[in-house]
C-alpha positions as CSV (number, residue, x, y, z in Angstrom):
1,X,132.4,65.2,-81.8
2,X,130.0,62.3,-81.4
3,X,129.6,58.6,-81.7
4,X,125.9,58.9,-81.3
5,X,124.0,57.0,-84.0
6,X,121.1,59.4,-83.9
7,X,123.4,62.4,-84.8
8,X,125.2,60.4,-87.5
9,X,121.8,59.3,-88.9
10,X,120.5,62.9,-88.9
11,X,123.6,64.1,-90.8
12,X,122.9,61.4,-93.4
13,X,119.3,62.5,-93.7
14,X,120.3,66.2,-94.0
15,X,118.8,67.0,-90.6
16,X,122.0,67.3,-88.6
17,X,124.3,70.2,-87.9
18,X,124.9,72.8,-90.7
19,X,128.5,71.7,-90.9
20,X,130.1,68.4,-90.1
21,X,133.4,66.5,-90.7
22,X,133.4,62.8,-90.7
23,X,136.7,61.1,-89.6
24,X,137.4,57.5,-88.7
25,X,140.4,56.3,-86.7
26,X,141.6,55.0,-83.4
27,X,144.0,56.3,-80.8
28,X,144.8,54.5,-77.6
29,X,147.0,55.5,-74.7
30,X,148.4,53.6,-71.8
31,X,148.0,54.9,-68.2
32,X,149.3,58.5,-68.0
33,X,150.8,58.3,-71.5
34,X,148.9,61.3,-72.9
35,X,149.7,63.4,-69.8
36,X,153.4,62.5,-70.2
37,X,153.3,63.3,-74.0
38,X,151.7,66.7,-73.2
39,X,154.3,67.4,-70.6
40,X,157.1,66.7,-73.1
41,X,155.6,68.9,-75.8
42,X,154.7,66.0,-78.2
43,X,151.2,67.5,-78.7
44,X,150.3,71.0,-79.9
45,X,147.4,72.5,-78.0
46,X,145.5,75.7,-78.9
47,X,142.0,77.2,-78.4
48,X,139.2,75.7,-80.5
49,X,138.4,77.3,-83.7
50,X,135.5,76.0,-85.8
51,X,136.8,77.8,-88.9
52,X,139.9,75.7,-88.8
53,X,137.9,72.5,-88.7
54,X,135.1,73.4,-91.1
55,X,136.0,76.4,-93.3
56,X,139.7,76.4,-94.0
57,X,141.1,74.9,-97.2
58,X,141.6,71.2,-96.3
59,X,144.8,71.0,-98.2
60,X,146.3,73.7,-95.9
61,X,144.7,72.8,-92.6
62,X,147.9,71.7,-90.9
63,X,149.9,74.7,-92.1
64,X,147.1,77.0,-90.9
65,X,147.0,75.3,-87.5
66,X,150.7,75.7,-87.1
67,X,150.6,79.3,-88.1
68,X,147.7,80.0,-85.6
69,X,149.6,78.2,-82.9
70,X,152.8,80.3,-83.5
71,X,150.8,83.5,-83.3
72,X,148.7,82.4,-80.3
73,X,145.4,82.8,-82.2
């Protein structure tokens, strides 16, 4: 994950990482809001998995993430 203009430029020039995913958006939280949401189970957390981000069929990524979360993978 980066906001570094040099990394974004390198991706555009074909000199960046082998795999990349570009996403734009915004999320903002008030003080302790994220911690409160985590404590109440609003967010699903799991170990990182580059295959889920870069290799899985993008039309099934959320279903795949839920399945991995349920199995503890």
